[in-house]
C-alpha positions as CSV (number, residue, x, y, z in Angstrom):
1,M,3.4,62.6,-140.5
2,Q,4.5,62.8,-136.9
3,S,8.2,63.4,-136.2
4,G,10.3,62.5,-133.2
5,L,10.1,58.7,-133.8
6,D,13.8,58.3,-134.5
7,D,14.5,56.5,-131.2
8,S,11.2,54.7,-131.0
9,P,10.5,51.1,-132.0
10,S,9.4,50.3,-135.6
11,F,5.8,49.5,-136.4
12,L,6.5,45.8,-136.7
13,E,8.5,45.8,-133.4
14,V,5.5,47.3,-131.6
15,V,3.1,44.7,-133.0
16,L,5.5,41.7,-132.5
17,T,6.2,42.8,-128.9
18,E,2.5,42.9,-128.0
19,L,1.9,39.5,-129.7
20,V,4.6,38.0,-127.5
21,Y,3.2,39.7,-124.4
22,A,-0.2,38.4,-125.2
23,E,1.3,34.9,-125.7
24,A,-0.1,34.9,-129.2
25,L,3.4,34.4,-130.6
26,M,6.3,32.5,-129.2
27,V,9.8,34.0,-129.9
28,R,11.1,30.7,-131.3
29,R,8.4,30.8,-134.0
30,I,10.0,34.1,-135.3
31,V,13.4,32.4,-135.5
32,T,12.3,29.2,-137.1
33,S,9.4,30.2,-139.4
34,Y,10.4,33.3,-141.3
35,K,13.3,32.5,-143.6
36,S,13.1,35.0,-146.5
37,P,12.6,38.7,-146.5
38,S,9.7,40.3,-148.3
39,Q,10.4,40.9,-152.0
40,L,9.4,44.6,-152.1
41,G,7.2,45.2,-155.1
42,K,4.3,42.9,-154.7
43,E,0.9,44.5,-155.4
44,L,-1.5,45.0,-152.6
45,G,-4.5,43.9,-154.7
46,L,-6.5,46.9,-153.5
47,S,-8.2,49.0,-156.2
48,S,-7.1,52.6,-156.6
49,N,-9.5,55.2,-158.0
50,T,-6.7,56.7,-160.0
51,G,-6.0,53.4,-161.8
52,Q,-2.5,53.0,-160.5
53,K,-1.3,49.8,-158.9
54,I,-0.4,50.2,-155.3
55,Q,2.8,48.4,-154.3
56,E,3.5,47.0,-150.8
57,W,6.4,49.4,-150.2
58,Q,4.0,52.3,-150.6
59,V,2.1,51.1,-147.5
60,P,4.7,49.8,-145.1
61,V,2.2,48.3,-142.7
62,A,1.3,45.8,-145.5
63,I,4.9,44.5,-145.3
64,S,4.6,44.1,-141.6
65,L,1.4,42.2,-141.9
66,R,2.9,40.0,-144.6
67,I,5.8,39.2,-142.3
68,L,3.4,38.4,-139.4
69,Y,1.4,36.2,-141.8
70,K,4.6,34.2,-142.6
71,I,5.8,34.0,-139.0
72,L,2.5,33.0,-137.6
73,G,1.9,30.4,-140.3
74,G,-1.0,31.6,-142.5
75,S,-4.4,33.1,-142.4
76,E,-6.0,31.2,-139.6
77,A,-3.1,31.5,-137.2
78,T,-2.7,35.2,-137.9
79,E,-6.4,35.8,-137.5
80,K,-6.4,34.0,-134.1
81,A,-3.3,35.9,-132.9
82,L,-4.7,39.3,-133.8
83,R,-8.1,38.5,-132.2
84,R,-6.3,37.5,-129.0
85,L,-4.2,40.7,-129.2
86,I,-7.4,42.8,-129.4
87,N,-8.6,41.5,-126.1
88,Y,-5.4,41.2,-124.2
89,E,-4.2,43.7,-121.7
90,R,-1.5,46.0,-123.1
91,S,2.0,46.0,-121.8
92,S,3.3,49.1,-119.9
93,E,5.8,49.7,-122.7
94,Y,3.1,49.8,-125.3
95,M,0.9,52.0,-123.2
96,Q,3.7,54.5,-122.8
97,F,4.6,54.4,-126.5
98,A,0.9,54.6,-127.6
99,G,0.3,57.5,-125.2
100,Q,2.7,59.6,-127.4
101,H,2.4,57.9,-130.8
102,E,-1.1,56.4,-131.1
103,D,-1.9,58.7,-134.0
104,W,1.2,57.5,-135.9
105,L,0.2,53.8,-135.4
106,V,-3.3,54.5,-136.6
107,G,-2.0,56.7,-139.4
108,M,0.0,53.8,-140.7
109,V,-3.0,51.4,-140.8
110,L,-5.8,53.7,-142.1
111,P,-4.6,53.8,-145.7
112,I,-5.5,50.1,-145.8
113,V,-8.6,50.1,-143.6
114,G,-10.1,53.2,-145.4
115,Y,-8.9,52.5,-148.9
116,S,-12.5,52.0,-150.3
117,Q,-13.2,55.6,-149.3
118,H,-10.0,57.4,-150.4
119,G,-8.8,55.1,-153.2
120,F,-5.3,56.1,-152.4
121,N,-6.0,59.6,-153.6
122,A,-3.8,62.0,-151.7
123,N,-6.0,65.0,-152.5
124,I,-5.7,67.3,-149.5
125,N,-9.3,68.5,-149.9
126,A,-10.7,65.0,-149.8
127,K,-11.0,64.0,-146.1
128,P,-12.4,60.5,-145.6
129,V,-14.2,59.7,-142.4
130,Y,-13.6,56.5,-140.5
131,R,-16.4,55.4,-138.1
132,N,-15.6,53.0,-135.3
133,P,-17.7,49.8,-136.1
134,E,-18.0,49.1,-132.3
135,N,-19.4,52.6,-131.6
136,R,-20.8,54.5,-134.7
137,E,-20.8,57.7,-132.6
138,E,-17.0,57.7,-132.7
139,S,-15.4,58.9,-135.9
140,W,-12.3,60.6,-137.2
141,T,-11.6,62.5,-140.3
142,Y,-8.2,62.1,-141.9
143,A,-6.3,63.1,-145.0
144,I,-4.2,60.7,-147.1
145,I,-0.8,62.2,-147.5
146,K,2.3,61.0,-149.4
147,Y,5.7,60.9,-147.7
148,G,9.1,59.4,-147.9
149,H,11.4,59.0,-150.9
150,K,9.8,60.7,-153.9
151,K,6.6,61.2,-151.8
152,S,5.3,57.9,-152.9
153,M,4.3,56.2,-149.6
154,Y,0.9,56.6,-148.0
155,Y,0.0,57.8,-144.5
156,A,-3.3,59.0,-143.0
157,E,-3.0,62.2,-141.0
158,I,-5.8,62.6,-138.5
159,K,-7.6,65.9,-138.9
160,E,-10.7,65.7,-136.6
161,L,-11.7,63.4,-133.8
162,N,-15.5,63.3,-133.3
163,R,-15.9,66.5,-135.4
164,T,-13.4,68.4,-133.2
165,A,-10.1,69.6,-134.8
166,Y,-7.2,67.4,-133.9
167,D,-4.4,69.9,-133.5
168,N,-2.2,68.7,-130.6
169,P,-1.8,64.9,-130.4
170,K,-0.1,65.3,-126.9
171,Q,-3.2,66.7,-125.3
172,I,-5.6,64.0,-126.2
173,N,-5.7,60.2,-125.8
174,L,-7.3,58.9,-128.9
175,H,-8.4,55.5,-127.7
176,L,-8.6,54.5,-131.4
177,K,-8.3,50.8,-130.8
178,F,-5.2,50.4,-132.9
179,F,-5.1,46.6,-132.7
180,T,-8.8,46.4,-133.9
181,L,-7.8,48.5,-136.9
182,L,-4.7,46.3,-137.5
183,H,-7.0,43.2,-137.5
184,Q,-9.3,44.9,-140.0
185,A,-6.3,45.7,-142.3
186,F,-5.3,42.1,-142.1
187,I,-8.7,40.9,-143.2
188,I,-8.7,43.3,-146.1
189,L,-5.3,42.2,-147.3
190,D,-6.0,38.6,-146.8
191,K,-9.2,38.8,-148.9
192,A,-7.3,40.7,-151.5
193,G,-4.9,37.8,-151.8
194,Y,-1.9,39.9,-151.0
195,L,-0.7,38.0,-147.9
196,S,-0.3,34.5,-149.5
């Protein structure tokens, strides 16, 4: 997992900031709508090929999406906000951050978006491939790795971009359409019943 993010905004802060910039979320909604913290321990509702139950704290972006779901007021409002965010021009702050950390943002979301391929199996030899649904020519290979306390959280480390080794994130702008992936993760978790 990428290091050097200590002074950077959190995943949720990046997403919330862009929603506010896109006028898909009003700040007063954050203050008035979300009254209780997530109770860490809820199951994601996604099947694992190892038979284990995946908890939300193992995939931190799930918690962020659940908080967004509560702040925005449910499935329909969250869907609408994320769709708007996909098409909205990015803020300069986001562009600067993503220029250095886009692989981290995408790596946080891919465990959800690609779960049907990897089944939360952190086998270093198994490298799932994600294909861009908007352009099937674009693909990236990644490995699911475990990190954090007791190595029990999931992250997707990008290995190849369009069949080319991805060695130096600073030399390449991925253009991975992070907000499109975030929307896909939302749809998956919503269908799985995790968000409600």
